[in-house]
N, C-alpha and C positions, 0 to 999 in steps of 0.2 A: 933073587928077585931084582936087585939093583942092577945087575949086569945086563938084564934084558932092556932096561930103559937106557942104558949107556950105548947100546948097539942100535944105530939108526936103521939098519936093515930089518931088524925085528919090529921096530916101530912102524916102518913102512909096510911090512907084511901084515901087521895087525890092522893098519888103516885100510889097506886094500880088502882084507877079509871082512871088515865091518861094512865097507861100501858094497861089497857083493851081497852081504846079508840084507842090506837096506834096499838094494836095487829092485826087487820084486814089489816093494811097497811104494815105489816112487809114483806111479800113476794115481794110486789111491790118496797119497799124501798131497799131490798137486790138486786133485779134485776137492779134497777137504779144505785146502787153503783157499780155493776159489769160492767155495760155499761160505767160508768164514769171512770172505771179503778182503783177505790179505793181498791176494793177487788179483788184479783187475782182469776182467774178461777182454779178450782180443777179438 
């Protein structure tokens, strides 16, 4: 387990994998933030 955290390439791969998983929810997340008033309307 510790060797995975020591390898920067595995950490980068994990980060990209998480971003790809969150990518489809990006429009819904932005819409929710606008409704919540966190992001102002343009």
